[in-house]
C-alpha positions as CSV (number, residue, x, y, z in Angstrom):
1,M,151.0,52.1,255.3
2,R,152.8,53.4,258.3
3,R,152.2,57.1,259.1
4,A,155.2,59.2,258.1
5,R,157.4,60.3,261.0
6,W,156.8,63.8,262.3
7,I,159.8,65.8,261.2
8,I,160.3,69.5,261.5
9,K,161.9,71.0,258.5
10,P,164.0,74.1,259.5
11,K,163.5,77.2,257.4
12,P,166.3,77.5,254.9
13,E,167.2,81.0,256.0
14,S,167.5,80.1,259.7
15,R,169.3,76.7,259.5
16,K,168.0,76.2,263.1
17,P,168.7,72.7,264.5
18,V,165.9,70.5,265.7
19,I,166.1,68.3,268.8
20,Y,164.6,64.8,269.0
21,H,164.4,62.3,271.8
22,C,164.8,58.9,270.1
23,I,164.0,55.5,271.7
24,S,164.5,52.0,270.4
25,R,164.0,48.6,272.0
26,V,165.4,45.2,271.4
27,V,163.1,42.6,269.9
28,N,161.2,40.7,272.6
29,R,162.8,43.2,275.0
30,D,165.5,40.7,275.8
31,F,168.4,41.9,278.0
32,V,171.2,41.6,275.5
33,F,173.3,44.7,276.1
34,Q,176.1,44.0,278.6
35,A,179.2,46.1,279.1
36,T,180.9,45.1,275.8
37,E,177.7,45.7,273.8
38,K,177.2,49.1,275.4
39,E,180.8,50.1,274.6
40,Q,180.1,49.2,271.0
41,L,176.9,51.1,270.9
42,R,178.7,54.2,272.1
43,M,181.5,53.8,269.6
44,F,179.2,53.5,266.7
45,M,177.1,56.4,268.0
46,R,180.1,58.6,268.0
47,M,181.3,57.4,264.6
48,Y,177.9,58.4,263.0
49,E,177.8,61.6,264.9
50,V,181.0,62.7,263.1
51,F,179.9,61.3,259.8
52,S,176.4,62.9,259.8
53,G,177.2,66.3,261.1
54,N,174.5,65.9,263.8
55,R,175.2,66.0,267.5
56,V,174.3,63.8,270.5
57,L,173.2,66.0,273.4
58,S,172.6,63.1,275.8
59,Y,172.2,59.3,275.7
60,C,171.7,56.2,277.8
61,F,172.2,52.6,276.8
62,M,170.2,50.3,279.0
63,S,170.1,46.5,278.9
64,N,167.3,46.2,276.3
65,H,166.7,49.7,274.9
66,I,168.5,52.9,274.1
67,H,167.8,56.6,274.4
68,L,169.3,59.5,272.4
69,L,168.7,63.2,272.6
70,L,169.8,64.1,269.1
71,E,170.3,67.5,267.6
72,I,169.7,67.4,263.8
73,V,171.8,70.1,262.2
74,P,170.6,71.3,258.7
75,A,173.1,71.0,255.9
76,A,174.7,74.2,254.7
77,P,173.2,75.4,251.4
78,E,176.6,75.5,249.7
79,G,177.3,71.9,250.7
80,I,180.6,70.7,252.2
81,S,184.1,70.7,250.8
82,D,185.9,67.7,249.4
83,A,188.2,67.8,252.5
84,E,185.2,67.8,254.8
85,L,183.6,65.0,253.0
86,L,186.7,62.8,253.3
87,R,187.1,63.7,257.0
88,R,183.5,62.5,257.7
89,L,184.0,59.4,255.6
90,R,187.0,58.4,257.8
91,A,184.7,58.2,260.7
92,I,182.9,55.1,259.3
93,H,185.1,53.8,256.5
94,S,188.6,52.4,256.2
95,E,191.5,54.5,254.9
96,A,191.6,52.3,251.8
97,Q,187.9,53.1,251.0
98,V,188.4,56.8,251.7
99,A,191.5,56.8,249.5
100,E,189.4,55.5,246.6
101,V,186.8,58.3,247.0
102,A,189.6,60.8,247.2
103,K,191.1,59.5,244.0
104,E,187.7,59.6,242.3
105,L,187.1,63.2,243.4
106,A,190.6,64.3,242.3
107,E,190.0,62.9,238.8
108,A,186.6,64.5,238.6
109,R,188.0,67.9,239.7
110,K,190.7,67.6,237.1
111,A,188.2,66.7,234.4
112,V,186.1,69.8,235.3
113,A,189.1,72.1,235.3
114,E,190.0,70.8,231.8
115,G,186.5,71.3,230.5
116,R,186.0,67.6,229.8
117,T,182.9,67.3,232.1
118,A,180.5,69.4,234.2
119,E,180.6,70.2,237.9
120,S,177.6,67.9,238.3
121,L,180.0,64.9,238.2
122,V,181.6,66.1,241.5
123,Q,178.2,66.8,242.9
124,A,177.1,63.3,242.1
125,I,180.0,61.9,244.0
126,H,179.2,64.0,247.0
127,A,175.5,63.0,246.8
128,R,176.3,59.3,247.2
129,F,177.2,60.1,250.8
130,T,175.7,63.3,251.8
131,F,172.1,62.1,251.5
132,R,172.8,60.2,254.8
133,M,174.0,63.3,256.6
134,H,172.0,65.9,258.5
135,D,169.0,63.6,258.7
136,L,167.2,62.0,261.6
137,S,166.0,58.8,260.0
138,Q,169.3,58.2,258.1
139,F,171.3,58.7,261.3
140,M,169.3,56.2,263.3
141,K,169.1,53.7,260.4
142,S,172.8,53.8,259.8
143,F,173.8,53.7,263.5
144,M,171.3,50.8,264.3
145,Q,172.1,48.8,261.3
146,R,175.9,49.1,261.9
147,Y,175.5,47.9,265.4
148,T,173.2,45.1,264.4
149,Q,175.8,43.8,262.0
150,W,178.4,43.8,264.7
151,H,176.1,42.3,267.3
152,N,174.9,39.4,265.0
153,G,178.5,38.6,264.1
154,A,179.7,38.7,267.7
155,H,176.9,36.5,268.9
156,R,176.5,34.3,265.9
157,R,172.9,35.1,265.3
158,K,170.7,36.2,262.4
159,G,167.7,38.4,261.9
160,R,166.6,41.7,263.2
161,L,167.7,43.0,266.5
162,W,165.4,46.0,267.1
163,E,161.7,45.5,268.1
164,D,160.3,48.1,265.6
165,R,161.1,51.4,264.0
166,F,162.4,53.8,266.6
167,K,160.2,56.3,268.4
168,S,160.9,60.0,268.3
169,V,159.7,63.1,270.1
170,I,160.4,66.6,269.0
171,V,161.9,68.6,271.9
172,E,162.2,72.4,272.3
173,S,165.6,73.8,273.3
174,G,165.8,75.3,276.8
175,I,163.8,73.8,279.7
176,A,162.4,71.0,277.6
177,A,165.8,69.9,276.3
178,R,167.4,70.1,279.7
179,T,164.5,68.2,281.4
180,M,164.6,65.5,278.6
181,A,168.4,65.1,279.0
182,A,168.0,64.6,282.7
183,Y,165.1,62.1,282.2
184,I,167.4,60.1,279.9
185,D,170.4,60.2,282.3
186,L,168.2,59.1,285.2
187,N,167.1,55.9,283.5
188,P,169.5,53.6,285.5
189,V,168.5,55.4,288.7
190,R,164.8,54.7,288.0
191,A,165.7,51.1,287.2
192,G,167.5,50.7,290.6
193,M,170.9,50.0,289.0
194,V,172.7,52.9,290.6
195,A,171.9,55.5,293.2
196,D,173.6,58.3,291.3
197,P,173.6,58.6,287.5
198,A,177.3,59.5,287.7
199,G,177.9,55.8,288.5
200,Y,176.5,54.5,285.2
201,R,179.2,54.5,282.5
202,W,177.0,54.2,279.5
203,S,175.1,57.5,279.7
204,S,176.0,61.0,278.9
205,Y,176.3,62.1,282.5
206,G,178.3,59.1,283.5
207,E,180.7,59.7,280.6
208,A,180.9,63.4,281.4
209,V,181.8,62.8,285.0
210,G,183.9,59.6,284.7
211,G,185.1,59.7,281.1
212,G,184.2,57.4,278.3
213,A,186.4,54.7,276.7
214,K,189.1,57.4,276.0
215,G,188.9,58.6,279.6
216,N,188.1,62.3,279.0
217,G,184.3,62.6,278.6
218,K,184.7,65.8,276.6
219,K,182.1,64.8,274.0
220,A,179.5,64.1,276.6
221,R,180.2,67.4,278.5
222,E,179.9,69.3,275.2
223,G,176.5,67.7,274.5
224,L,175.1,68.4,278.0
225,V,176.3,72.0,277.9
226,R,174.4,72.3,274.6
227,A,171.3,70.6,276.0
228,C,171.2,72.9,279.0
229,L,172.3,76.2,277.4
230,S,171.5,76.1,273.7
231,H,168.6,78.5,274.2
232,E,171.1,81.0,275.7
233,G,173.3,80.7,272.6
234,A,175.8,78.2,273.9
235,G,177.4,75.8,271.5
236,F,179.4,72.7,272.3
237,E,181.6,74.3,274.9
238,A,183.2,71.9,277.3
239,E,184.7,74.7,279.3
240,K,181.3,75.6,280.6
241,W,180.8,72.2,282.1
242,Q,181.5,73.3,285.7
243,E,178.7,75.8,285.6
244,V,176.4,73.5,283.8
245,S,177.1,70.4,286.0
246,R,175.7,72.2,289.0
247,R,172.6,73.3,287.2
248,Y,172.1,69.8,285.7
249,R,172.5,68.0,289.0
250,R,169.9,70.4,290.4
251,A,167.5,69.6,287.6
252,M,168.0,65.9,288.4
253,G,167.3,66.5,292.1
254,L,170.7,65.5,293.2
255,A,172.9,66.9,296.0
256,L,176.0,68.6,294.7
257,G,178.5,67.0,297.2
258,R,182.2,68.0,297.5
259,K,183.2,65.9,294.5
260,S,181.0,66.3,291.4
261,G,179.1,63.1,290.7
262,K,179.6,61.4,294.0
263,A,176.6,62.6,296.1
264,E,173.7,60.3,296.5
265,V,170.0,60.9,295.7
266,D,167.9,61.8,298.7
267,K,165.0,59.6,297.5
268,A,162.7,60.6,300.4
269,K,162.9,64.3,299.6
270,V,162.6,63.7,295.9
271,R,159.5,61.6,296.3
272,A,158.1,64.5,298.4
273,G,158.7,66.8,295.5
274,L,161.7,68.6,296.9
275,N,164.9,69.4,295.0
276,T,167.7,67.8,297.1
277,E,170.1,70.7,296.7
278,E,167.5,73.2,297.9
279,A,166.4,70.8,300.7
280,L,169.9,70.7,302.0
281,A,170.3,74.4,301.8
282,A,167.0,74.9,303.7
283,K,167.7,72.2,306.3
284,D,168.6,74.5,309.1
285,N,165.6,76.9,309.0
286,G,163.1,74.2,308.0
287,T,161.3,76.4,305.4
288,V,158.8,74.8,303.1
289,L,160.3,74.9,299.6
290,P,158.4,76.2,296.6
291,N,159.7,73.4,294.4
292,L,156.8,72.0,292.2
293,G,158.2,68.5,292.0
294,M,160.0,68.6,288.6
295,A,162.9,66.5,290.0
296,A,160.4,64.1,291.7
297,M,158.7,63.7,288.3
298,L,161.9,62.6,286.6
299,M,162.3,59.7,289.1
300,H,159.3,58.0,287.5
301,R,158.4,57.0,284.0
302,V,156.7,59.9,282.2
303,R,155.0,58.6,279.0
304,Y,154.8,62.1,277.5
305,F,158.6,62.0,277.1
306,T,158.4,58.9,274.9
307,D,155.0,59.2,273.3
308,G,154.1,62.9,273.4
309,A,155.2,63.6,269.8
310,V,156.2,67.2,270.6
311,I,157.3,68.5,274.0
312,G,158.0,72.2,274.8
313,S,156.4,75.5,275.7
314,K,152.8,76.1,274.7
315,A,153.9,78.4,271.8
316,F,156.4,75.9,270.5
317,V,153.9,73.0,270.5
318,N,151.3,75.1,268.9
319,E,153.7,76.2,266.2
320,A,154.6,72.6,265.5
321,F,150.9,71.7,265.3
322,A,150.3,74.5,262.8
323,S,153.1,73.3,260.6
324,A,151.7,69.8,260.5
325,R,148.0,70.6,260.6
326,A,147.1,67.9,258.0
327,R,148.1,65.2,260.6
328,F,145.0,66.1,262.7
329,G,141.3,66.0,262.1
330,P,139.2,69.1,261.4
331,R,137.8,69.3,265.0
332,R,141.3,69.8,266.5
333,K,141.7,73.6,266.9
334,D,145.1,73.9,268.6
335,G,148.1,71.8,269.5
336,A,149.2,72.2,273.0
337,R,147.9,69.9,275.7
338,K,148.7,70.2,279.4
339,L,150.6,67.4,281.0
340,R,148.7,65.2,283.4
341,G,149.3,62.2,285.6
342,G,153.0,61.5,286.1
343,G,153.8,64.6,284.0
344,S,151.6,67.0,286.0
345,P,154.5,68.6,288.0
346,A,155.6,70.1,284.7
347,A,152.1,71.3,283.7
348,G,152.1,74.9,282.6
349,V,155.9,74.7,282.0
350,L,156.0,71.9,279.4
351,W,153.2,71.0,277.0
352,S,152.6,68.0,274.7
353,V,150.9,67.8,271.3
354,R,149.3,64.5,272.3
355,D,146.6,64.3,275.0
356,L,147.6,61.0,276.6
357,R,145.1,59.3,278.9
358,V,146.6,56.0,279.9
359,G,149.8,55.4,281.7
360,V,151.0,59.0,281.6
């Protein structure tokens, strides 16, 4: 049997969201996602975002794999209203299908009011749909299956599209979430496809700067604001994008430039471990910058970010370890492991629950 996915269950009284970095690859790692396919992926992602009540903080669709930084929002103890249920259903179903559910709900509500049935009938109607909401596995399953159906139909193929079940890493809000979002958005830069992530349309940063299919990029800006500032109490506030965009480009090691998103990566300075914005600011006096190479780290594959299981501060990782103590042997005393290898620039800032030894 496969080991159960590591899921953090929020305490009912807190209803605190949990962030996951999710990765899935195409079977045989074939390069099957071109422009049309990536647009469909984004459309289905946004559809299931509305339906599920979860939020995408950042994403990147490459030619043979996808990345999502997904915030799973716990369901409200009191459930959702009929109106809210129908609104969410409209995101993934036709108006005719939604009308049928609306009719069924209206008849059930009338029967309850007349004393002919119990409230449990209405609850059962809701339950047919709500079990797929506010849940990591159900979000990824629904999103990936919906895309597979479209892809197989469009390309006249059969069979599974995805290599295996998706990977997931639990990510702490704050520095860890911002760093993970930047790592995701820098995928096309690491692959040599663009010099600046702003030039890649099928990523959160590319959408935020250049606009998505609808040309506004508001959803992407909201997600990145949340990824960068959730630990400071920020929600999905697109109006904070100007402030966040500067901080985010700095985290990615990119120059700010006069027009947001148009500056190029100074690869030599990044490889040297220098943050480009700081390097430009210090160019005249030639000072040695105290940057520890976080931006340089993001320009390379960091296995901890895909296989580390839990990424965050030492306290966060240890808390996650304690909550899932049964997953580990009796000799394991604590959870947090310092990042090494390619992740060493973040050592002492970010920690992993897995002590990776190869290809880190």
